[in-house]
N, C-alpha and C positions, 0 to 999 in steps of 0.2 A: 474255079466254072466247074463243067462233067467232062468228062472224056465217053466217046461212045464203045463199046466192047465189040469184038467180030461176032456175035447177035446181034448187036444193033441196039441193046440196054447201055440206058446210061448208068454210068458208074463213078463214084466218087474219086477227082482228083487228087492223089497223095500230096501230101505236106513235103515240098524238096527238104531235103538234110538239109541244105547250103544255107537255108534259111536261118536254121535253128543257131543262138546265140552258146557260147559255150559256158564256164563255169566260171570260177571268180567270185569276189566281195561285192556283193549285191551292193552299193551305195545309198540306191534309194533306198530302200529297206531301213538300214542302218539309219539315217535320216526322220522315219517315220518313226523309228522305235524310241530314239531319243525325242522326239517334238512332244509324244505320247508319253513320256516319262518325266519331262519340262510341266506339263499340262496335270500329271497328277502330284505333281512337287506343289504345283500351285492350288489345284483343289484343297489338299491337306492343309497348306501352311499358310497361303493368303487369301484365303475365299472367308467369307461370314459364316459363323453356324446359323441356319434359318432357326427361326425361334420357337415354334412350335415342333417341329420334327426333329429338330436336334442333327448331332453329327450325321444320323442315318440319311440327312437327305442329302448329302455330298453324292450318296450313288448317284444321285439325278446324273452326274456330269460326265456317267459312264455308261447307264442306261440309255438316255433320248440320244447322245449320237453314235450309239452301237445301232439304235434303231433304225434310224435315218440312214445309215449308212448300209444297213441291210434292206432296207427298201430301195435304194440305189443299187443294190447289189441286183437285184431282183427285179428291179426296172431294166436293166439293162439284159438281165437273161431276154425280157419280153421282148424290147428291140433287137436284138443281135437272131434271134429267134426267128423275129417277123422278115429280117433281111435275109436270112439263111433261106427261108422257104420260099422267097425270093429270090434269089441271085445262086442257091446251090452252091456257096464257098464253103468249103469245108471249116476254113478258116476261122467263120462264124462260129460255126457249131462249137469249134473247140472255146472262144471267146464266151459262148453260151454256159457251156461246161463249167470253166474256171469261174466263173462269175457266181454262179449259182451254189459252186462251193464255198467262196468267201461269203455270199449270204447266208448260210448255213452256220458259217461259223459267228458269224455279228449277229445272228438270230440267236443262238446257243449261249453268246452273250446277254442279251435280252432277258433269256430266260431263266439265267442264273439269278443277273443283278437284280431283277425284279421282285422274287421272294425276299430275296436278302436285305430289301428295302421296306418290303409291304409288312414283314414279320413285326419290325419295332412300332411301325405307322399304323397298320393296321389291325394289329394281333394277332396274324395267321401268315402263315407262308404261304398258301394256294388258294382262292377262291375261283369257281367257275364264272367267275368274270369276263363283260364280253370279250373286252380287247384281251386280256389272257388267254380265251380260250382260243381268239381268232390269231390270234399269234400264233400259239401251238398249233393252230391247224396248218398255217402258214409253214413253218418248220415242217412239219410231217410231208408236207408238197413236196419239198425239194428235196429232203432226205426219198421220196420216195423217186422224186427226179432223177437223182443218184443211181438209188438200184436201179431205176428201170433203163439205164444206161449203162450198166454194168452185166443185164440180164440178156442183152438183145448185142449178137455179136456182127450181124451185120449193118456197116455203118451210116447207109442212106437211110436204111428203115430205123436206126437208134437215131440219129440226128434227125427225122420226121417225126416220130413219135416224142423224143424230145423235148422239140419245137414246142408241137401242139401244150403239152403240157404245162411248158416254161411259160407261155403266153397265158395260158386259163389262170396259172398260180398267181402271176401277177393282178389279176382282177381283185383279187381278195387286198390289195394293200388301203385302197380308198376306204374300203369298208373298214379296215382296222383306224384309219385316221378319224374317222366320222362316226368309230360306234358309241363315245362319249355323247355325240349329238343323239344318237338313234335309242338308244338303250337305258335301261337304268344300270347306272356301272360303280364301282370305286374309286374307279380314275377319275382325276379333275378333269376341268375344262382346261382347255389350252393355256398354257400360260404365256408361250412365245410365240407356237404357231398360230396366232388369234386374229380376226380381219384389223384390229384396233392397232395397238401396240405391245411389245413382250411388257409383262409385268414383273418382271426382276430388276431388282436392286441396280445400280451399276454395275459394282464388285462383282455380284451374280452372273451380269450379262458378260461381262467382256472376260470371265472361266469361260461360261458356256459357248462362248464363240470361238475362244482357243481350242475347246475341245473338240467343235466340230471341223474345226481346220487340223488338227491333229490326228485324229480320226478317220477324214476322209482321203489324207496323206497314208494312213494305215490301210485303208481300202485300195488305193492304187497298186502300194507295194505288193501287197496281197496278189491281187490280180494279175500283177506283172509277172510276178515271180512263179505264180499256178500258171498263168497263159504262157509262160516260156516251156514249165513242164512237158504244158500240152503238147507242143510244139515238137518235143524231142520223143515222146513216147509217140506220137502220131509219124516222125519220120521213122521210126525204127520199126513199127508195125509194119508201112509202107516197105521196106527192105525184106521186111520177113514175107510179105506175099509176092515177092517179085521170085 
C-alpha cells in the first residue's frame, strides 16, 4: 500500500529487504530447462514429419507455445497493472515489470522462429502479413514499456504510466488471434485453438501438449527468477533512498 510523507503526499511503500530470497540453485528453473530439453528430443526424434511442409514444420512446436507464453505474460502484465492502479501495491508493479520482460523474451522467440519456418514454406523470410505485423507491433509496445520504466525516476509515476501502457498493449492480443479471420493472411486458420476440435494426428497433438506444458513451466521459472531479482533491486533502492 502507500505511506504518507511529511508533506501529506502519498509515496510508494518500499519493499522490505527481509522478504527478498537469497541465492543458490534455482531447482524450479533447472526442472523447466530439463522439460524443454525432453520436449525437443521428442520433437526431433519421436514426432512424425508433416507430409507437405517437411522437417520445417517441427518449428511449430516451438513457435506456437512461445506465442502462447508471450500472450500469457502480457495478459499477466495487464492484470497486475489493473490491480496496481487499484491497490497501489509496489509488488504488483514489480510483478508486471517482470512479466513484461519475460513476455518480450518469448515474443522474440516467436519473431525469430516464424521466419525460420516461413522461409521454406512460404518462400520468404518476412511478409507484412497481418498476424506477423501485429506481433511485431506487440513486441515494440512492450519493449517501449521497458524503455519507459528506465526513463522515469519517480517510482510512483513510473508505475502509473507503465500500468496504463501495459493494459493498453494487452488489448492487441485478441486482434492477433483473430487476425486470420479479419484479414487475408498467409497464416492458416487455427488447427488447434479452433471451436470444434484440433485437427492434428494423435502423435503430433501429444507432442504439442508436452511443448505447451514445458513452455508454461519455463515461463513461470523465468517469471519467478526475474521477480526475485526485481525485489532485490527494489530493496537496494529503498536502502539507498534512506
